[in-house]
C-alpha positions in Angstrom: 116.8 80.7 99.2 115.4 77.1 98.9 112.2 75.8 100.4 110.5 72.5 101.1 107.0 71.6 102.2 106.9 69.3 105.3 104.2 66.7 105.4 103.0 64.8 108.5 101.2 61.6 107.5 100.4 63.1 104.1 99.1 66.5 105.4 101.0 69.7 105.0 102.4 70.7 108.4 104.8 73.4 107.5 107.6 74.9 105.4 111.4 74.5 105.8 113.5 77.3 104.3 117.2 77.5 103.8 118.2 81.2 103.5 121.0 82.5 101.3 123.2 82.9 104.4 122.8 79.1 105.1 120.5 79.5 108.1 117.2 77.7 108.3 113.6 78.6 109.3 110.8 76.1 110.0 107.3 77.5 110.0 104.2 75.6 110.8 101.4 76.0 108.3 98.6 78.4 109.5 95.9 75.7 109.2 98.1 73.2 111.1 98.6 75.7 113.9 94.9 76.5 114.1 93.9 72.8 114.5 94.5 71.9 118.1 94.3 68.2 117.2 97.4 68.4 115.0 100.6 67.4 116.8 104.0 68.9 116.7 106.2 67.3 114.1 108.9 66.9 116.7 109.5 67.4 120.4 112.3 69.8 119.4 109.8 71.9 117.2 106.7 72.2 119.5 103.6 73.9 118.3 104.1 76.5 121.1 105.6 78.7 118.4 104.8 79.0 114.7 108.3 79.8 113.5 111.8 78.5 114.5 115.2 79.8 113.3 118.6 78.1 113.4 122.1 78.7 112.0 122.3 75.0 110.9 119.8 72.4 109.8 117.5 71.5 112.7 118.6 68.3 114.4 115.2 66.7 113.7 115.7 67.0 110.0 119.5 66.3 110.2 118.7 63.0 111.8 116.7 62.0 108.7 119.8 62.1 106.5 121.7 59.1 105.4 125.1 58.4 107.0 128.3 56.6 106.2 128.3 54.4 103.1 124.7 55.2 102.3 125.5 58.9 102.3 128.5 58.4 100.0 126.4 56.4 97.5 123.5 58.9 97.5 125.9 61.8 97.0 127.8 60.0 94.3 124.8 58.9 92.3 122.9 62.2 92.7 126.0 64.4 92.3 125.3 66.2 95.6 128.0 67.8 97.8 128.2 65.7 101.0 127.8 69.0 103.1 124.6 70.1 101.2 122.2 68.8 103.8 119.2 70.5 102.3 119.7 68.7 98.9 120.3 65.4 100.7 117.1 65.9 102.7 115.2 66.6 99.4 116.5 63.5 97.8 116.1 61.0 100.7 113.0 62.2 102.6 110.5 62.5 99.8 109.7 58.9 99.4 112.0 56.8 101.6 111.5 58.4 105.0 111.2 56.5 108.3 108.3 57.8 110.3 105.5 60.1 109.5 107.4 63.0 107.9 108.0 63.5 104.2 109.8 66.5 102.7 109.0 67.8 99.2 111.0 70.6 97.5 108.9 73.5 96.2 109.6 75.2 92.9 108.2 78.5 94.0 111.7 80.0 94.9 
C-alpha cells in the first residue's frame, strides 16, 4: 500500500491510497469535510461523500500526469515504469502541478 497527502492551495484536503491490489481510495480529511467553506478538490470527487474507491487511478489525478515525450523523459530520468501512475504522480505533482492541487508521498506506509 502506498499513500500520498493531497493539498489544496497548501492545505491538506485528503489522502490518496493505492492498495496492494492496484485499486485506489481517495478520502477527504476529517477537518476538510467539517469545514463547509472548503471546496471539493474536483467535480468528480465532490464533498458529498468522504471516501471514494476506484479500480484505477481517478481521472482527476490521471489528468495531472505528463504525456508523450514529457512522460518518456520523466520515466527515463527517474527510472519509473511508464505504467506506474502513482509514482509518476508523486514525482510530477509535488512541485510542478498546474492548478491548486499538490501531491506529497507519505512515509508512514
